[in-house]
N, C-alpha and C positions, 0 to 999 in steps of 0.2 A: 504494500500500500504506500502510495506516494504522499508525503506530508506537504501540505500547502502552507507557505509562510504568509501570515497576515500582517506581520510587522517586520521591518528591517532594523537591524542593529548596526550602529556606526560607532566607531571609537573616536572620540575627540582627542586629537594629537596622540601622545603615547601614555597618557595618565593611567588608563585601565591596563594597557598592555604591560607597562612597567610593573604595576601591582601584580598582575597575573603571573608574570615571569618569576616572581619570588615565592609563589605558592607551592606547596607540596603537591605531588601528582594526584592524590585522592581529592584534594580541594579543587584543583584545576578541572578534574573530571566532573565534579558536582557543579562547578560554575558553568561549564559547557552544557551540561544537562539542563540547568536552570535557564540559561539564555535561550536554548532551543525551545523550552517550554513557553517562555515569554513570546517567542517569535511565532509559535504555531497554535497556541490555545487562545480561544476567544476571550474567556474570562479567567485570568491568571489568579490563583489563590493568593490572598494577602500574605500568606506565610512566605511567599517567594518574591512578591512585587507589591510594594505598598507606597501610597502617597505620603509625603512628609507634611504634616500639618505645620502651618505658619511658615511655609516656604513659598517661593515663586513658581510653584509647579514642579518641584523636585520629587523624584521617586527614589526609593532605595530597593535594590535587588538584594535579597537576603539569602545567605547560604550558611548552613550549619553542617559541620563535619565533626562528629564526636561531641566534645564539649566546647569546641571552637566555633565562634560566630564571625562571619565576614559580611561586609556590606560594600556595595558599589552604588554611588549616586548616579542618577540618570534623569533625563527629561524627554518629553515628546517634542518633535519638530515636524510640522506638516502632518499631523494626525497619526500616521503609523510608523514614523521613523523615530527610533529610540536612540538617543545619544548617550553613550557611557562616559562618565567622568572619573573622578577619583574613587579609589577603593581603600579599605582599611580593615584591620581585624578589630572587632569590637570586644573590649575588655571590661566594660561596665554596663549597667542597665540602661543608662542614658547615652544617646548618640553624642559624641564629642562635638561641642559647638564649633570648634575650629575646622572640623571636617565639613560641616554644613556650610560654613562661611566660604571655605575653599570651593565647594561645589557651586555655590551661588556666583562666586567670582568667575569661575570657569564657564558657567552658562552665559553670563554677560559677555565674556570675552568671545565665546562662540558666535553670538549674535552680532557683536561689533565687527568681527572679521567677515561674517557672512554678508553684511551690508556693504562692505567695501568692493 
C-alpha cells in the first residue's frame, strides 16, 4: 500500500539536522517514524505534535525514547508545509523559555528571508 503524504516537511537551515546528527540511533529512528506520521496522518495525536500555547503559531514535535524526552519546534507555512526549527532534549517538566525564544526568532528570520 502506497502512503500519501498530506504534509511536506522542510528543514530550516541546519538547526534540526545538526540536532538530529547528535542523537543516538534509536532516537533518530523514532524521530523519523514521528515525522513520517506527521506527514501522512490527517489528525496527528497531540502526544506527537502539539500547538504551543502563547506562541506565534509554534508547534512542538514530541519524541520519547525510554525515559528521555526530545522536542523539535516547528510551524506551518502555506497550510501543509511544516518547517522544522531547533531541537533539544527536555530535562524538566516545563519547556525551557530560551528554546521557545530561539524558535520564535528562527521563525521570524525564516519569514524575513522569504520576503527578500
